[in-house]
Backbone as CSV, one residue per row, in Angstrom:
resi,resn,N_x,N_y,N_z,CA_x,CA_y,CA_z,C_x,C_y,C_z
1,MET,36.900,-42.647,-13.326,35.751,-43.012,-12.313,34.694,-43.258,-13.036
2,LYS,33.879,-44.124,-12.662,32.568,-44.389,-13.051,31.404,-43.526,-12.605
3,ARG,30.644,-42.757,-13.286,29.570,-42.034,-12.758,28.052,-42.488,-12.074
4,THR,28.451,-43.216,-11.191,27.094,-43.602,-10.531,26.819,-43.076,-9.304
5,PRO,25.474,-43.442,-8.736,25.305,-42.991,-7.457,26.096,-43.230,-6.449
6,ASP,26.475,-44.966,-6.517,27.231,-45.280,-5.296,28.724,-44.377,-5.430
7,SER,29.295,-43.851,-6.547,30.566,-43.493,-5.954,30.302,-41.566,-5.697
8,ILE,29.476,-41.285,-6.369,28.627,-39.775,-5.665,28.530,-39.937,-3.944
9,ARG,27.689,-41.372,-3.861,27.411,-41.080,-2.190,29.226,-41.542,-1.771
10,GLN,29.907,-42.199,-2.028,30.963,-42.336,-1.643,31.994,-41.301,-1.699
11,LEU,31.853,-40.388,-2.404,32.421,-39.129,-2.443,32.156,-37.922,-1.236
12,VAL,30.511,-38.326,-1.297,30.107,-37.203,-0.169,30.269,-37.744,1.308
13,LYS,30.236,-38.937,1.432,30.940,-39.801,2.660,32.395,-39.389,3.015
14,GLU,33.441,-38.868,1.868,34.386,-38.892,2.233,34.591,-37.429,2.280
15,LEU,33.858,-36.568,1.893,33.980,-35.212,2.071,33.541,-34.749,3.697
16,GLN,32.719,-35.614,4.460,31.856,-35.461,5.718,33.029,-35.831,6.292
17,ASP,33.508,-37.056,6.239,34.190,-37.963,7.409,35.879,-37.825,7.248
18,GLY,36.381,-37.729,5.908,37.780,-37.862,5.894,38.799,-36.947,6.213
19,ASP,40.099,-37.151,6.219,40.827,-36.028,6.724,40.863,-35.039,5.557
20,GLU,41.958,-34.256,5.905,41.711,-33.107,4.897,42.307,-33.151,3.534
21,PHE,43.314,-34.029,3.498,43.238,-34.624,1.971,42.000,-34.688,1.236
22,SER,41.467,-35.997,2.096,40.597,-36.777,0.968,38.990,-35.926,0.998
23,ARG,38.943,-35.084,1.986,38.012,-33.981,1.584,38.438,-33.115,0.336
24,ALA,39.515,-32.735,0.178,39.788,-31.935,-0.474,39.794,-32.325,-2.230
25,GLN,40.173,-33.706,-2.159,40.109,-34.962,-3.474,38.483,-35.216,-3.845
26,ALA,37.878,-34.921,-2.160,36.220,-35.423,-2.519,35.416,-34.415,-3.121
27,SER,36.174,-33.016,-2.468,35.388,-32.363,-3.148,35.662,-31.706,-4.566
28,PHE,37.103,-31.766,-5.197,37.327,-31.944,-6.716,36.674,-33.067,-7.536
29,ALA,36.704,-33.823,-7.074,35.705,-35.000,-7.945,34.655,-34.421,-7.898
30,LEU,33.657,-34.091,-7.064,32.156,-34.280,-6.716,32.210,-32.628,-7.726
31,GLY,33.075,-31.842,-7.868,33.003,-30.741,-8.863,32.913,-30.979,-10.484
32,MET,33.581,-32.002,-10.659,34.217,-32.409,-11.949,33.120,-33.241,-12.577
33,LEU,32.168,-34.074,-11.214,31.005,-34.952,-11.608,29.924,-34.095,-12.479
34,GLY,29.679,-32.592,-11.889,28.535,-31.839,-12.684,27.301,-32.187,-11.725
35,GLU,26.471,-31.946,-13.161,24.693,-32.025,-12.609,24.512,-32.979,-11.567
36,ALA,24.913,-34.355,-11.490,25.077,-35.504,-10.850,25.001,-35.432,-9.542
37,ALA,26.239,-34.561,-9.238,26.473,-34.163,-7.882,25.935,-32.889,-7.204
38,VAL,25.283,-32.155,-7.846,24.291,-30.868,-7.248,23.466,-31.208,-6.079
39,ALA,22.791,-32.337,-6.142,21.592,-32.578,-5.123,22.323,-33.034,-4.016
40,PRO,23.193,-33.937,-4.112,24.005,-34.392,-3.003,24.918,-33.205,-2.148
41,LEU,25.568,-32.417,-3.102,25.964,-30.950,-2.356,24.953,-29.946,-1.564
42,ILE,24.438,-29.758,-2.694,23.291,-29.062,-1.842,22.638,-29.362,-0.561
43,ASP,22.723,-30.405,-0.422,22.318,-31.262,1.026,23.634,-30.765,1.859
44,LEU,24.651,-31.027,1.485,25.710,-30.509,2.543,25.935,-28.975,3.085
45,LEU,25.337,-28.364,2.253,25.290,-27.029,2.432,24.516,-26.341,4.186
46,ARG,23.732,-27.525,4.385,23.000,-27.638,5.834,23.930,-28.371,6.825
47,HIS,25.029,-28.922,6.491,25.878,-29.511,7.444,26.459,-28.646,8.577
48,ASP,26.375,-29.412,9.876,27.159,-28.622,11.190,28.541,-28.049,10.905
49,ASP,29.210,-28.819,10.047,30.689,-28.445,9.942,30.994,-27.296,8.784
50,ARG,31.485,-26.497,9.611,31.710,-24.975,8.487,32.806,-25.416,7.343
51,GLU,33.460,-26.466,7.335,34.478,-26.870,6.554,33.702,-27.734,5.536
52,VAL,32.774,-28.517,5.996,32.301,-29.245,4.905,31.200,-28.310,4.142
53,ARG,30.507,-27.482,4.435,29.675,-26.415,4.060,30.630,-25.879,3.102
54,MET,31.980,-25.346,3.220,32.719,-24.751,2.351,33.377,-25.415,1.300
55,ARG,33.353,-26.685,1.673,34.035,-27.537,0.394,33.000,-27.851,-0.218
56,ALA,31.713,-28.240,0.048,30.568,-28.305,-0.823,30.040,-27.421,-1.915
57,ALA,30.446,-25.910,-1.124,29.843,-24.581,-1.920,31.276,-24.353,-3.003
58,TRP,32.705,-25.258,-2.543,33.390,-24.800,-3.438,33.440,-25.717,-4.648
59,ALA,32.954,-27.039,-4.836,32.308,-27.794,-5.478,31.289,-27.294,-6.349
60,LEU,30.039,-26.794,-5.844,28.997,-26.371,-6.444,29.846,-25.068,-7.359
61,GLY,30.399,-24.359,-6.761,31.161,-23.201,-7.565,31.497,-23.951,-8.976
62,VAL,32.559,-24.967,-8.995,32.767,-25.497,-10.114,31.812,-25.923,-11.106
63,ILE,30.928,-26.655,-10.508,30.013,-27.053,-11.266,28.946,-25.956,-12.063
64,GLY,28.877,-24.565,-11.459,28.345,-23.732,-12.454,26.911,-23.394,-12.188
65,GLN,26.686,-23.355,-14.066,25.165,-23.147,-14.330,24.405,-24.027,-13.911
66,PRO,24.846,-25.352,-14.124,23.826,-26.654,-13.639,23.098,-26.655,-12.071
67,ALA,23.914,-25.850,-11.196,23.747,-25.555,-9.923,22.761,-24.614,-9.620
68,LEU,22.797,-23.493,-10.630,21.844,-22.476,-10.652,20.458,-22.535,-9.716
69,PRO,19.342,-23.296,-10.608,17.967,-23.247,-9.940,18.110,-24.015,-8.737
70,ALA,18.873,-24.646,-7.825,18.757,-25.090,-6.728,19.298,-24.211,-5.663
71,LEU,20.498,-23.414,-6.121,21.106,-22.461,-5.420,20.255,-21.076,-5.334
72,LEU,19.272,-20.705,-6.542,18.432,-19.435,-6.062,17.140,-19.982,-5.212
73,GLU,16.975,-21.235,-5.051,15.747,-21.521,-4.518,16.270,-21.984,-2.614
74,LEU,17.653,-22.051,-2.863,18.168,-21.855,-1.469,18.448,-20.438,-0.845
75,ALA,18.622,-19.422,-1.783,18.842,-18.284,-1.318,17.518,-17.495,-0.877
76,GLU,16.367,-18.301,-0.912,14.956,-18.083,-0.228,14.875,-19.184,0.814
77,SER,15.684,-19.672,1.344,15.746,-20.521,2.671,15.147,-19.737,3.784
78,HIS,14.625,-20.461,4.885,14.103,-19.859,6.008,15.178,-19.696,6.916
79,ASP,16.380,-20.524,6.789,17.661,-20.840,7.223,18.581,-19.592,6.903
80,SER,18.991,-18.519,7.773,19.808,-17.633,7.275,21.344,-18.027,6.799
81,THR,21.561,-19.041,7.461,22.888,-19.778,7.375,22.872,-20.391,5.591
82,VAL,22.014,-21.038,5.623,22.052,-21.824,4.226,21.572,-20.400,3.027
83,ARG,20.834,-19.574,3.276,21.122,-18.447,2.484,22.420,-17.724,1.974
84,ILE,22.957,-17.386,3.215,24.421,-17.194,3.261,25.416,-18.316,1.891
85,GLU,25.416,-19.390,2.518,26.237,-20.330,1.552,25.558,-20.129,0.296
86,ALA,24.160,-20.276,0.053,23.930,-19.866,-1.662,24.527,-18.592,-2.042
87,ILE,24.358,-17.570,-1.602,24.814,-16.456,-2.243,25.998,-15.990,-2.111
88,ARG,26.499,-17.321,-1.594,28.364,-16.710,-1.561,28.530,-17.447,-2.747
89,ILE,27.851,-18.731,-3.000,28.220,-19.561,-4.235,27.169,-18.791,-5.955
90,LEU,26.247,-17.997,-5.467,25.996,-17.301,-6.708,27.043,-16.360,-7.100
91,GLY,28.022,-15.942,-6.551,28.988,-14.738,-6.625,29.768,-15.228,-7.426
92,VAL,30.292,-16.859,-6.999,31.510,-17.228,-7.485,31.097,-17.796,-8.869
93,ILE,29.670,-18.100,-9.248,29.196,-18.628,-10.537,29.063,-17.299,-11.176
94,GLY,29.019,-16.457,-10.547,28.821,-15.081,-11.617,27.753,-15.087,-12.624
95,GLU,26.631,-15.424,-12.585,25.502,-15.909,-13.672,24.522,-14.701,-13.744
96,GLY,24.427,-13.753,-14.707,23.614,-13.036,-14.744,21.934,-13.135,-14.229
97,ARG,21.620,-14.132,-14.045,20.258,-14.806,-13.774,20.000,-14.747,-12.243
98,SER,21.249,-14.767,-11.761,21.111,-14.542,-9.997,20.898,-13.503,-9.592
99,LEU,20.958,-11.986,-10.625,21.061,-10.989,-9.995,19.669,-10.557,-9.449
100,ASN,18.386,-10.895,-9.878,17.289,-10.602,-8.777,17.356,-11.272,-7.589
101,ALA,17.618,-12.473,-7.376,17.978,-12.902,-6.100,19.137,-12.387,-4.913
102,LEU,19.875,-11.955,-5.956,20.769,-11.025,-4.921,20.352,-9.547,-4.679
103,PHE,19.491,-8.866,-5.690,18.954,-7.904,-5.329,18.124,-7.778,-4.137
104,GLN,17.356,-8.858,-4.278,16.426,-9.090,-2.680,17.016,-9.359,-1.955
105,SER,18.594,-10.082,-1.834,19.108,-10.431,-0.448,19.717,-9.501,0.159
106,LEU,19.853,-8.275,-0.746,20.368,-7.080,-0.324,19.649,-6.650,1.158
107,THR,18.169,-6.966,0.795,17.001,-6.242,1.706,16.620,-7.287,2.724
108,ASP,17.496,-8.119,2.678,17.222,-9.049,3.785,17.411,-8.887,5.306
109,PRO,16.625,-9.254,6.422,16.286,-8.739,7.653,17.573,-9.420,8.266
110,ASP,18.458,-10.657,7.853,19.789,-10.407,8.605,20.831,-9.759,7.829
111,PRO,21.294,-9.142,8.244,22.450,-8.075,7.970,23.815,-8.930,7.242
112,ARG,23.897,-10.251,8.086,24.588,-11.154,7.035,24.567,-11.665,5.728
113,VAL,23.249,-11.794,5.699,22.672,-12.192,3.957,23.081,-10.796,3.324
114,ALA,22.466,-9.577,4.022,22.992,-8.503,3.170,24.013,-8.066,2.731
115,GLN,24.935,-8.433,3.614,26.523,-8.072,3.518,26.897,-9.274,2.467
116,ARG,26.590,-10.621,2.231,27.077,-11.756,1.527,26.424,-11.017,0.213
117,ALA,25.070,-10.863,0.060,24.862,-10.417,-1.355,25.625,-9.191,-2.113
118,ALA,26.011,-8.415,-1.148,26.711,-7.022,-1.431,27.984,-7.647,-2.093
119,ILE,28.509,-8.505,-1.584,30.213,-8.978,-1.936,29.664,-9.788,-3.162
120,ALA,28.577,-10.425,-3.322,28.255,-11.261,-4.050,28.207,-10.872,-5.783
121,LEU,27.446,-9.040,-5.346,27.637,-8.773,-6.745,28.327,-7.730,-6.790
122,GLY,29.569,-7.502,-6.540,30.882,-6.930,-6.393,31.660,-7.706,-7.149
123,ARG,31.512,-9.080,-6.769,32.452,-9.954,-7.560,31.996,-10.387,-9.049
124,ILE,30.444,-10.178,-9.401,29.535,-10.308,-10.370,30.396,-9.125,-11.422
125,GLY,30.318,-7.894,-10.500,30.697,-6.609,-11.347,29.596,-6.471,-12.729
126,ASP,28.469,-6.615,-12.613,27.408,-6.498,-13.435,26.782,-4.967,-13.160
127,THR,26.606,-4.107,-14.010,26.683,-2.567,-13.923,25.088,-2.326,-13.532
128,ARG,24.182,-3.346,-13.740,22.454,-3.392,-13.171,22.716,-3.441,-11.412
129,ALA,23.374,-3.831,-10.840,23.684,-3.883,-9.568,24.025,-2.061,-8.969
130,PHE,24.367,-1.259,-10.019,24.801,-0.123,-9.270,23.884,0.628,-8.436
131,HIS,22.612,0.775,-8.638,21.787,1.425,-8.158,21.433,0.817,-6.882
132,PRO,21.029,-0.783,-6.714,20.731,-1.346,-5.186,22.063,-1.605,-4.438
133,LEU,23.320,-1.026,-5.183,24.477,-0.815,-4.088,24.462,0.136,-3.390
134,LEU,24.110,1.587,-4.548,23.792,2.822,-3.780,22.846,2.825,-2.643
135,ILE,21.766,2.324,-2.609,20.984,2.047,-1.789,21.473,1.465,-0.398
136,ALA,22.061,0.335,-1.004,22.903,-0.513,0.498,23.989,0.243,1.321
137,LEU,24.722,1.849,0.561,25.251,2.619,0.936,24.704,2.805,2.392
138,HIS,23.101,2.963,2.742,22.472,3.701,3.653,21.999,2.553,4.433
139,HIS,22.317,1.301,4.022,21.805,0.149,5.157,22.428,0.482,6.704
140,PRO,21.219,-0.005,7.666,21.556,0.430,8.991,22.535,-0.375,9.453
141,ALA,23.600,-1.425,8.783,24.371,-2.325,9.117,25.682,-1.672,8.980
142,PRO,26.830,-1.407,9.809,27.762,-1.064,9.009,28.725,-2.260,7.934
143,ASP,28.325,-3.282,8.607,29.049,-4.693,7.381,28.358,-4.359,6.212
144,VAL,26.857,-3.757,6.013,26.314,-3.904,4.392,27.172,-2.804,3.850
145,ARG,27.183,-1.560,4.661,27.396,-0.747,4.041,29.076,-0.855,3.521
146,PHE,29.904,-1.292,4.330,31.285,-1.558,4.381,31.193,-2.222,2.835
147,ALA,30.639,-3.355,2.633,30.608,-4.361,1.777,29.982,-3.810,0.437
148,ALA,29.254,-2.736,0.675,28.712,-2.044,-0.535,29.871,-1.012,-1.084
149,CYS,30.311,-0.263,0.024,31.622,0.391,-0.594,32.768,-0.350,-1.546
150,ASN,33.129,-1.700,-0.988,33.645,-2.191,-1.529,33.467,-2.775,-3.237
151,ALA,32.162,-3.201,-3.272,31.337,-3.498,-4.147,31.378,-2.847,-5.321
152,LEU,30.867,-1.504,-5.257,31.282,-0.405,-5.941,32.564,-0.202,-6.681
153,ALA,33.476,-0.177,-5.145,35.080,-0.082,-5.917,35.305,-1.131,-7.028
154,HIS,35.025,-2.552,-6.663,35.322,-3.415,-8.124,34.400,-2.849,-9.035
155,MET,33.311,-2.214,-9.243,32.474,-1.912,-10.776,32.946,-1.057,-11.166
156,ASN,33.806,-0.222,-10.521,34.502,0.994,-11.200,33.680,1.800,-12.039
157,VAL,32.235,2.144,-11.621,31.557,3.220,-12.199,31.690,4.543,-11.281
158,ALA,32.327,5.760,-12.192,32.767,6.744,-11.705,31.583,7.406,-10.844
159,GLU,30.237,6.966,-11.281,28.895,7.903,-10.896,29.239,7.741,-9.409
160,ALA,29.451,7.030,-8.892,29.406,6.475,-7.209,30.136,7.248,-6.782
161,ILE,30.731,8.115,-7.160,31.965,8.727,-6.483,31.257,9.790,-5.595
162,PRO,30.342,10.521,-5.906,29.687,11.377,-4.932,29.058,10.614,-3.742
163,ALA,28.437,9.431,-3.967,27.809,8.796,-2.765,28.680,8.548,-1.762
164,LEU,30.066,8.060,-2.607,31.055,7.318,-1.688,31.724,8.528,-0.951
165,HIS,31.556,9.766,-1.443,32.149,10.726,-0.718,31.685,11.479,0.511
166,GLU,30.184,10.861,0.502,29.053,11.067,1.554,29.344,10.367,2.435
167,ARG,29.876,8.936,2.382,30.284,7.781,3.255,31.489,8.629,3.717
168,ALA,32.377,8.841,2.810,33.791,9.179,3.591,33.547,10.208,4.620
169,GLU,32.878,10.916,4.351,32.389,12.482,5.309,31.886,12.321,6.557
170,GLU,30.552,11.379,6.335,29.902,11.306,7.373,29.555,9.931,8.166
171,ASP,30.017,8.926,7.409,29.894,7.568,8.221,30.628,7.615,9.365
172,THR,30.392,7.554,10.446,30.981,6.893,11.875,31.498,5.551,11.954
173,GLY,30.720,4.906,11.233,30.309,3.107,11.469,31.569,2.470,11.673
174,PHE,31.649,1.311,12.635,32.594,0.651,12.154,32.421,-1.025,11.973
175,THR,32.556,-1.910,11.368,32.372,-3.022,10.976,32.446,-3.809,12.447
176,SER,31.606,-5.171,12.608,31.817,-6.045,13.353,33.529,-6.464,13.700
177,TRP,34.424,-6.737,12.537,35.705,-6.356,13.023,36.490,-5.563,12.880
178,GLY,35.779,-4.284,13.555,36.248,-3.383,13.393,36.688,-2.309,12.220
179,ALA,36.652,-2.672,11.133,36.515,-1.533,10.154,36.156,-0.753,9.882
180,SER,36.881,0.637,9.346,35.828,1.636,9.277,35.086,1.874,7.982
181,VAL,33.841,2.038,8.064,33.109,2.465,6.909,33.493,3.456,6.180
182,ALA,33.758,5.041,6.496,34.429,5.812,6.268,36.029,5.368,5.289
183,ASP,36.627,4.813,6.065,37.813,4.123,5.521,37.776,3.482,4.108
184,ALA,36.783,2.861,3.920,36.316,1.634,2.817,35.872,2.594,1.947
185,ALA,35.179,3.427,2.327,34.478,4.478,0.886,35.626,5.435,0.365
186,ARG,36.859,5.664,1.525,37.980,6.316,0.635,38.518,5.389,-0.285
187,ARG,38.724,4.389,0.139,39.399,3.576,-0.612,38.913,3.223,-2.009
188,ALA,37.668,3.319,-2.089,36.711,2.603,-2.958,36.900,4.044,-4.284
189,ILE,36.778,5.064,-3.550,36.987,6.832,-4.542,38.503,6.273,-5.298
190,GLN,39.325,5.870,-4.544,40.957,5.946,-4.920,40.449,5.241,-6.378
191,GLU,40.230,3.824,-5.807,39.987,2.773,-6.968,39.425,3.119,-8.283
192,ILE,38.359,3.504,-7.895,37.708,4.185,-9.070,38.123,5.561,-9.792
193,GLU,38.782,6.175,-9.431,39.452,7.238,-9.935,40.626,6.966,-10.531
194,ALA,41.110,5.898,-10.000,42.636,5.133,-10.726,41.917,4.508,-11.654
195,ALA,40.987,4.212,-11.896,40.227,3.000,-13.084,39.607,4.337,-14.026
196,ASN,39.459,5.388,-13.921,39.009,6.687,-14.713,39.672,7.553,-14.577
197,PRO,40.836,7.910,-15.266,41.292,8.852,-14.442,41.065,10.378,-15.623
198,HIS,39.941,10.139,-16.304,39.690,11.100,-17.006,38.809,11.834,-16.129
199,VAL,38.129,11.191,-14.934,37.178,11.885,-14.220,37.667,13.069,-13.382
200,SER,36.803,14.106,-13.126,37.097,15.196,-12.198,36.461,14.871,-11.068
201,THR,37.290,14.983,-9.838,36.921,14.679,-8.676,35.840,15.984,-8.505
202,ASP,36.624,17.577,-8.742,35.924,18.409,-8.279,34.641,18.692,-8.907
203,GLN,34.362,17.882,-10.428,33.384,18.184,-10.936,32.247,17.261,-10.374
204,PHE,32.410,15.996,-9.678,31.416,15.154,-8.823,31.131,15.843,-7.478
205,ALA,32.087,16.767,-7.103,31.543,17.403,-5.775,31.022,18.622,-5.886
206,ARG,30.926,19.246,-7.416,29.468,20.112,-7.798,28.300,19.685,-7.641
207,VAL,28.570,18.560,-8.404,27.240,17.994,-9.050,26.573,17.396,-7.190
208,ARG,27.323,16.936,-6.347,27.074,16.226,-4.968,26.029,18.052,-4.359
209,ASP,27.296,18.736,-4.255,26.488,20.188,-3.384,25.226,20.506,-4.237
210,LEU,25.303,20.490,-5.682,24.025,21.172,-6.347,22.731,19.896,-5.613
211,LEU,22.920,18.773,-5.738,21.969,17.727,-5.283,21.750,18.301,-3.925
212,ARG,22.500,18.309,-2.901,22.469,18.669,-1.549,21.515,20.312,-1.493
213,SER,21.819,21.205,-2.262,21.128,22.354,-2.178,19.851,22.587,-2.392
214,GLN,19.278,21.197,-3.478,17.958,21.648,-4.352,16.810,21.592,-3.116
215,PRO,16.853,20.816,-2.263,15.808,20.761,-1.063,15.638,22.039,-0.585
216,ASP,16.877,22.941,0.060,16.954,23.935,0.407,16.285,25.406,-0.402
217,ALA,16.663,25.151,-1.674,16.279,26.093,-2.780,14.432,25.789,-2.702
218,LYS,14.023,24.889,-2.976,12.495,24.599,-2.858,11.734,25.256,-1.772
219,ALA,12.523,25.240,-0.367,12.178,25.679,0.674,11.700,27.336,0.960
220,ARG,12.902,27.491,-0.465,13.149,29.154,-0.290,11.766,29.539,-1.255
221,GLY,11.695,28.670,-1.906,10.436,29.299,-3.043,9.458,29.190,-2.382
């Protein structure tokens, strides 16, 4: 297939108007075209049809690094739906240059954006996200806390266990789809312990209790 603007326009049209097979073929072809297809695919992330947005997002994920500048810009869009789609793709691409944008998105006023940022950071698995995700464990929205638990589980950092124990013991929240945050924390602990068999849960429990007792000790002094 000749890589011309006309061929790209035709593929974009098929991605929006074709049947399911045609849409799948068009998104695959656009992904293979690389940087030349980035701009029209970015435009499709604003489409009213969720399937079109998902197909465009998939193609951008295939394109990868050439799409990063445009995606990082979209991550700061005024439209929260566009921010969510951009962050979703950044997580798929897994490029370290997107970390700062994802850290900022963890504090987004729309909890759906913050949740998606936590999921993306978990997929990327960069340990630089450890402390931002620990902070996200205390987000007001249960959906975000749930995603932060899962992200920390994916990272397999043993030092997350005390904070996850706190969520498991104290968090009574449920996500918008009815899942327990405390249960997510317990599963995360199990996954981290399985990946770090040398880690003593009792040891982390003692550290956690010591940290909790410090304010009381200061008060007594």
